[in-house]
C-alpha positions, 0 to 999 in steps of 0.5 A: 240468559241462556248459554250459547251452544254453538257459535256461527260465522259468515265467510265471503266466498269468491266462487259460487258453486252451481247447484243443478235445479229442476226445470220449472216446466217440461214440455212434451213434443206434442205440447211444443207443436201445439204451442207453435201452431197457436202462436203462429196464428197470433204474430204479435204474441210472445208466447203462452202464459200459465197461471192458477186461479182459485176456482172449481170444486177442489180449489185451484185451476190452470189458466192459459193466455196469450202474452205480449210481454214478460212481467217482472216476476214471471218465470220463462221456459224456452224449449224447442223454439217456443216460449211459455211464461209462468205467472209468479203465483203459479211457480211453486205449484208447477215446479217439476210439471210436464205439460202435454197436449192430448187429442182424444175422441171427445176432447183435445187440450193441454194436460198438466202432469203435476207431481205436486198435486194432492187431489183433483176433482172428478172432472179433472178441471181443478186441483189442490196442492 
């Protein structure tokens, strides 16, 4: 039998020390304004839900859908009066991401500035982590 190098004990702590956490998702003002506009057109929706699906040439792609109720394991982000739910499967890939809304001459849409992405495809629709 191997010898024990160090012993360990467990203590019950009455006060839990709060550790600051990173926001799962931060919205820019342009994204907040666009989400408000979209959800006002659909009065029965709770907000938008972000998910990821396996597709595209680089592995994963974002999905955005209207949502009427929060699922059990969804992460909820409320910022400036808008509500965004993050699907449980997408939470780790979106941690620390900034969601923006950009309008250019050719297109307009939500842009995810994600620090967790290791690679993207040429068109920018799919990514890998």
